C-alpha positions, 0 to 999 in steps of 0.5 A: 469428525472436524469438531475437534480440529482447532486452527489459530488465526495465526496459522493461515498464511498470505503469499503475493506475486505479480499476475501471470507472466506469459503470452496473451495472459497477464493482468487478471490471470492467476500465475500457473507456477508456484515457485520462488517468485511468490513472496510470503508477507509477515502479516500480524494475523490472517482473515479471508477477504469479505466476499460480496456476492450479488444476492436478490431474494427480496419479495417480488411480484406474485401470490402471498407476502413471502419472497418466493424461492424460485425468484432468488438471484445470486452471482459472484460475477463482476463484484468488487472484493476488498481486503486489508493486510497489516504487518512488519515491513521488510526490504523484500515486500517494500518494493511490491507494495510501493510499486503497486500503489503508485503504478510505477516501476522503481528505477535505481531503487527508488520510486519518483512521482514526477510533476504531472504524474498521472498513473497508467491504467491497467488493461486485462490481459496486458503484458506483465514483466517478471519482477515488476509489481506496478500492475495487477498482483495475485494473492494466495491465502493459504489455510492452515494444514500443509503446503497444499490445502483445498480450502485456500483462496486465490485472488488475481488482478488485485490493486493497492488502494491505500498503503501506510508505512510507519514506525514509532520508537515505542513499538518494536524498537521502531521497526517499520510496519505496513497497512495496506488495502486492496481491491479486485473485480476479478473472479475469486477462486478456491483451490490448492497451490503448493507453497513448498517452493514459494519464498519465505518471509523476508529477513532484512527489517527496516527500522526508523533508526536506519534513517540517519538524516531526517530533515524538515525545511520550512520556506516562506514567511517562516524559515527553518533550514534543514533542521535535523529534528529528533523524531519519535515517529514517522507514517507515510500514507499513499492513497490511490483510488481505483475504478473498474470499467467495462466488462469482458468474459463470462465472469464479467471481469473488468476491461480497464482499471483506472487509477488515481481517480479523482486524486492520488494523495501522499501525506507524511505525518510525524512526531518530533521533539518540541524545541526552539527550532520545531516550534516554527513548524506550529508558526508555519501552519498557523501563518498558512500563507499560500507561498509558504511550503515544507520540505521533508527528507528522510534517508540514510544518507544526505540529499543529492541535488534534490533526490536520494543519493546513489548510495542510499539504501533501505527506506526513505521519504522525500517531499520537496514541496508540501503544505501542513495539513495539521500541526499541534504541540502534544502535552506528553511528559516530553512535549512533542510537535505532531504534524501532517504534510501533504506532497504537492506538485511544485510544477517541475522536478518530482512531487514525491519520492520513496526509496525502496532499496 
């Protein structure tokens, strides 16, 4: 009997891969082979996605005052399935998340959001290159009980709509965590996939302490030249809304996935020690003149002609020209300045960069 079978929510596992790499298949097709290209994610806990089948069983025309059973309509075709994952970040899954939420393949271990950035739309069946994660992703939610369990779920054509990478020195010694949200309009299937040959959780951790250079530069009415502030926490959020357009096949899968509609946003927030220098952040926000802007650079080596140096490794963020969305002094035991900066397109160069080495 199943009544005495107990599973913990932490016995589930989540694996990610690019959509199928083969012939006319591709975006929107679940990979046929369960090999090492699948990566297990280090998630806090796992819950299955929230399924939203179309259902109609309200009262229609007819006799009586109770809805009739023979008028019921249900369908799982062309519904949007959403799910969120949170956990600890590693160098194995950082490029997967970063490439997918931006729609850009990393070049020289960094992702550059160039001036005039317009993310490319995804086409159902579009070619997928092995090792690239900027198109659709496939996820396998593995139920507990072994390497191949039929109670597991397979999702394909998944696109990241929101990604937050954050680290706080008061949490796990400043280890980076991720919070990611995904959507898909492709049909979800249930079934077993062997996890025996899939790659385990990445072992290389990412820490706030790895960012040896963390500078804030204020330009305009209030100036502060490349101040290497003392940071307590940092968080970078990328929002990339999507729209699923058209329909194809018996399952009503989308023909096109449009990204960044109406806007893609890059926001970096931080908490730094309050002092004579960082007080200028408050003044820059208060003055709020249109010509004022802020540059923020976080990496393990110094900036090289406006971008990450070739020797940069790990994780890093670069906003060449941004505006404060908020700034305040906290009343903690040690006074801190908490702020948010939104990256803007300066008309040339890059609007935002993220290091994924």
